SEDRENTI-198311 format. One record per residue (C-alpha): residue number from 1; residue in one letter; x, z, y. Coordinates in steps of 0.1 Angstrom, whole numbers, plus 2048, in hexadecimal, padded with zeros to 3 digits. Last residue first. Example, Ala and Ser with C-alpha at 12.3 -4.5 7.8 and 13.67 -1.06 7.14 Angstrom:
BEGIN
PAFI  nr rest east  up north
PAFI   2    s  889 847   7F5
PAFI   1    a  87B 84E   7D3
This chain:
BEGIN
PAFI  nr rest east  up north
PAFI 136    n  73E 94E   75E
PAFI 135    s  724 933   757
PAFI 134    t  736 91B   76F
PAFI 133    d  74A 909   756
PAFI 132    l  75F 8EE   76A
PAFI 131    s  77F 902   766
PAFI 130    r  79A 8FE   781
PAFI 129    d  7BE 8F1   77A
PAFI 128    r  7D5 8F6   798
PAFI 127    i  7E3 8D7   7A8
PAFI 126    f  808 8D8   7A8
PAFI 125    l  80D 8BB   793
PAFI 124    s  7F8 8A5   7A9
PAFI 123    s  815 8A5   7C2
PAFI 122    v  82B 895   7A9
PAFI 121    l  812 879   7A2
PAFI 120    s  80A 874   7C7
PAFI 119    l  82E 872   7CF
PAFI 118    l  833 858   7B4
PAFI 117    s  816 843   7C1
PAFI 116    l  824 846   7E5
PAFI 115    l  845 838   7D6
PAFI 114    t  833 81C   7C5
PAFI 113    g  822 810   7E3
PAFI 112    y  842 810   7F7
PAFI 111    s  853 7FC   7DB
PAFI 110    f  836 7E5   7DC
PAFI 109    a  83C 7E0   801
PAFI 108    g  861 7DC   7FD
PAFI 107    f  85C 7C2   7E0
PAFI 106    l  846 7AE   7F6
PAFI 105    a  861 7AC   813
PAFI 104    q  87A 7A2   7F9
PAFI 103    s  863 787   7EC
PAFI 102    y  85D 77C   810
PAFI 101    s  883 779   816
PAFI 100    q  886 765   7F6
PAFI  99    r  86A 74E   800
PAFI  98    v  878 74A   823
PAFI  97    i  89C 741   816
PAFI  96    v  88B 728   7FD
PAFI  95    q  878 718   818
PAFI  94    v  894 715   82E
PAFI  93    a  8A8 700   815
PAFI  92    p  889 6EB   810
PAFI  91    d  884 6E6   835
PAFI  90    l  865 6F4   842
PAFI  89    s  840 6E8   83F
PAFI  88    d  839 6FA   81E
PAFI  87    i  840 71B   82D
PAFI  86    y  825 716   846
PAFI  85    t  80B 719   828
PAFI  84    l  814 73E   829
PAFI  83    s  7FE 740   848
PAFI  82    e  7FE 758   865
PAFI  81    r  81B 76E   859
PAFI  80    v  82E 751   852
PAFI  79    r  82A 742   876
PAFI  78    r  833 766   886
PAFI  77    v  851 76A   871
PAFI  76    l  85F 747   879
PAFI  75    e  857 74C   89E
PAFI  74    e  86A 76D   89C
PAFI  73    v  887 75B   88A
PAFI  72    d  88C 73E   8A2
PAFI  71    y  89F 727   88D
PAFI  70    p  8BE 717   89C
PAFI  69    s  8D5 72A   885
PAFI  68    g  8EE 745   890
PAFI  67    s  8DC 762   87E
PAFI  66    f  8C4 750   866
PAFI  65    r  8C8 765   846
PAFI  64    k  8CD 787   859
PAFI  63    t  8AE 77F   870
PAFI  62    l  899 774   852
PAFI  61    t  8A1 795   83F
PAFI  60    i  89A 7AA   85D
PAFI  59    r  879 799   865
PAFI  58    l  86C 796   843
PAFI  57    i  874 7BC   83D
PAFI  56    q  862 7C6   85C
PAFI  55    q  844 7B1   854
PAFI  54    i  841 7BD   831
PAFI  53    v  846 7E0   83A
PAFI  52    a  82C 7DD   857
PAFI  51    s  813 7CF   83E
PAFI  50    s  81A 7EC   827
PAFI  49    i  814 804   842
PAFI  48    s  7F3 7F5   84C
PAFI  47    l  7E7 7F2   829
PAFI  46    g  7F0 818   823
PAFI  45    v  7DF 823   843
PAFI  44    v  7BF 811   83A
PAFI  43    a  7BF 81D   816
PAFI  42    g  7C8 842   821
PAFI  41    l  7AD 841   83A
PAFI  40    s  793 836   821
PAFI  39    r  79E 850   808
PAFI  38    f  7A0 869   824
PAFI  37    l  77C 865   82E
PAFI  36    y  771 863   80A
PAFI  35    l  780 884   804
PAFI  34    v  771 892   825
PAFI  33    a  74E 886   81C
PAFI  32    t  751 896   7F9
PAFI  31    a  75C 8B7   806
PAFI  30    s  741 8B7   81F
PAFI  29    a  726 8B1   805
PAFI  28    q  734 8CA   7EC
PAFI  27    d  736 8E6   805
PAFI  26    s  717 8F8   7FC
PAFI  25    s  71D 8F3   7D7
PAFI  24    s  73E 907   7DA
PAFI  23    v  75D 8F4   7D8
PAFI  22    s  776 8EE   7BC
PAFI  21    a  761 8DD   7A3
PAFI  20    i  756 8C3   7BC
PAFI  19    l  77A 8BD   7C6
PAFI  18    a  784 8B8   7A1
PAFI  17    v  768 8A0   79C
PAFI  16    l  771 88B   7BA
PAFI  15    t  795 88A   7B2
PAFI  14    t  78E 87D   78E
PAFI  13    t  777 863   79D
PAFI  12    t  791 857   7B7
PAFI  11    i  7AD 858   79D
PAFI  10    i  79A 844   786
PAFI   9    g  790 829   79F
PAFI   8    a  7B5 827   7AA
PAFI   7    f  7BE 822   785
PAFI   6    f  7AA 804   783
PAFI   5    s  7B5 7F7   7A4
PAFI   4    l  7DA 7FA   799
PAFI   3    t  7D2 7EA   778
PAFI   2    t  7C3 7CC   78A
PAFI   1    m  79E 7C1   785
């Protein structure tokens, strides 16, 4: 289990408890369903955007590094996206360039995820505290 997955589980549970505490008992089922809808939708959209970031940075980086060379960058990007084992079939000098470009692309995707995490942290600072005591 990665640290990120561990904290994502904590965030989901904490959000669910806070949501249940904030709505009336008649609305708890709807609120819970909406929470899981947005959680699932966010995961799919986040993964799609991260994939697009990787592909775009890879395409831009390889285009810059192979401009004027006989390599077809679009074909290279397509083949690398299909299977990373394709890199092993390239010339050693080209392998290094492709791996460096892929590393930059992954860094961009992780930076995107870190930025979203920081934005979530900042936005959570504005959440009002609600008491779970219902006896009043």
